[in-house]
C-alpha positions as CSV (number, residue, x, y, z in Angstrom):
1,M,6.7,70.0,177.8
2,H,8.1,71.3,181.0
3,A,5.9,73.9,182.7
4,S,8.5,76.6,182.7
5,M,9.2,76.1,179.0
6,S,5.5,76.2,178.3
7,E,5.1,79.5,180.2
8,L,8.1,81.0,178.4
9,L,6.7,80.1,175.0
10,E,3.2,81.3,175.9
11,N,4.5,84.8,176.8
12,L,6.5,85.4,173.6
13,K,5.2,88.3,171.5
14,P,4.0,88.8,168.8
15,G,3.4,85.0,168.8
16,L,4.9,81.6,168.3
17,I,3.9,78.8,166.1
18,W,6.1,75.6,166.2
19,V,5.5,73.5,163.1
20,G,7.0,70.1,162.5
21,A,8.6,69.0,159.2
22,D,5.3,67.2,158.5
23,G,3.4,70.5,158.5
24,V,1.6,69.8,161.8
25,V,1.5,72.5,164.5
26,R,3.3,71.2,167.6
27,H,2.7,74.3,169.7
28,V,1.1,77.6,169.3
29,N,0.8,80.3,171.9
30,R,-2.3,82.5,172.4
31,S,-0.9,85.4,170.4
32,G,0.2,83.1,167.5
33,S,-3.2,81.4,167.5
34,R,-5.1,84.8,167.5
35,H,-3.0,86.0,164.5
36,T,-3.3,82.9,162.4
37,G,-6.3,80.9,163.7
38,L,-4.0,77.8,164.1
39,R,-4.3,75.3,166.9
40,A,-1.9,72.6,168.1
41,G,-2.4,69.4,166.2
42,Q,-3.7,71.1,163.0
43,R,-1.9,70.8,159.7
44,V,-0.8,74.1,158.2
45,A,-3.4,74.7,155.4
46,D,-2.5,78.3,154.3
47,P,-0.5,77.9,151.1
48,A,1.8,80.8,151.7
49,L,2.6,79.7,155.2
50,A,3.1,76.1,154.2
51,R,5.5,77.1,151.4
52,A,7.4,79.3,153.8
53,V,7.7,76.5,156.4
54,I,8.8,74.0,153.8
55,A,11.3,76.4,152.2
56,A,12.8,77.4,155.6
57,A,13.2,73.7,156.5
58,L,14.7,72.6,153.2
59,D,17.0,75.6,152.7
60,H,17.8,76.1,156.4
61,V,17.3,79.9,155.9
62,E,14.9,82.3,157.4
63,R,11.8,83.3,155.4
64,H,9.6,86.4,155.9
65,L,6.1,86.6,154.5
66,Q,3.1,88.9,154.8
67,L,-0.1,87.5,156.1
68,A,-3.6,88.8,155.5
69,P,-6.0,89.0,158.4
70,T,-7.7,85.6,159.2
71,A,-11.4,85.1,160.0
72,A,-10.2,83.9,163.4
73,G,-8.1,86.8,164.3
74,E,-6.0,89.8,163.4
75,G,-3.5,90.2,160.6
76,L,0.2,90.4,161.1
77,D,2.7,92.8,159.6
78,G,4.7,89.7,158.7
79,L,5.8,86.3,159.9
80,D,9.4,85.1,160.2
81,C,9.9,81.4,159.6
82,R,13.1,80.0,161.1
83,V,14.6,76.6,161.3
84,L,16.2,75.8,164.7
85,P,18.7,73.0,165.2
């Protein structure tokens, strides 16, 4: 990934998690990792998050879900799952 793009993604708040159709995290910035405990290269294991990612990808619509705090970090008020072209 180009350095400028990486810097832009890293500074997005409240966080960014880029997940491929196979459920593997392609990119996660510090904030996204702190909130979810996910790291690049990991498969999404949280059932609610996995369902939201799959539904967003299949239906091509945004999904919003509430996440509980993780052992690795803080909780979120919610998470928006979006499919980008």
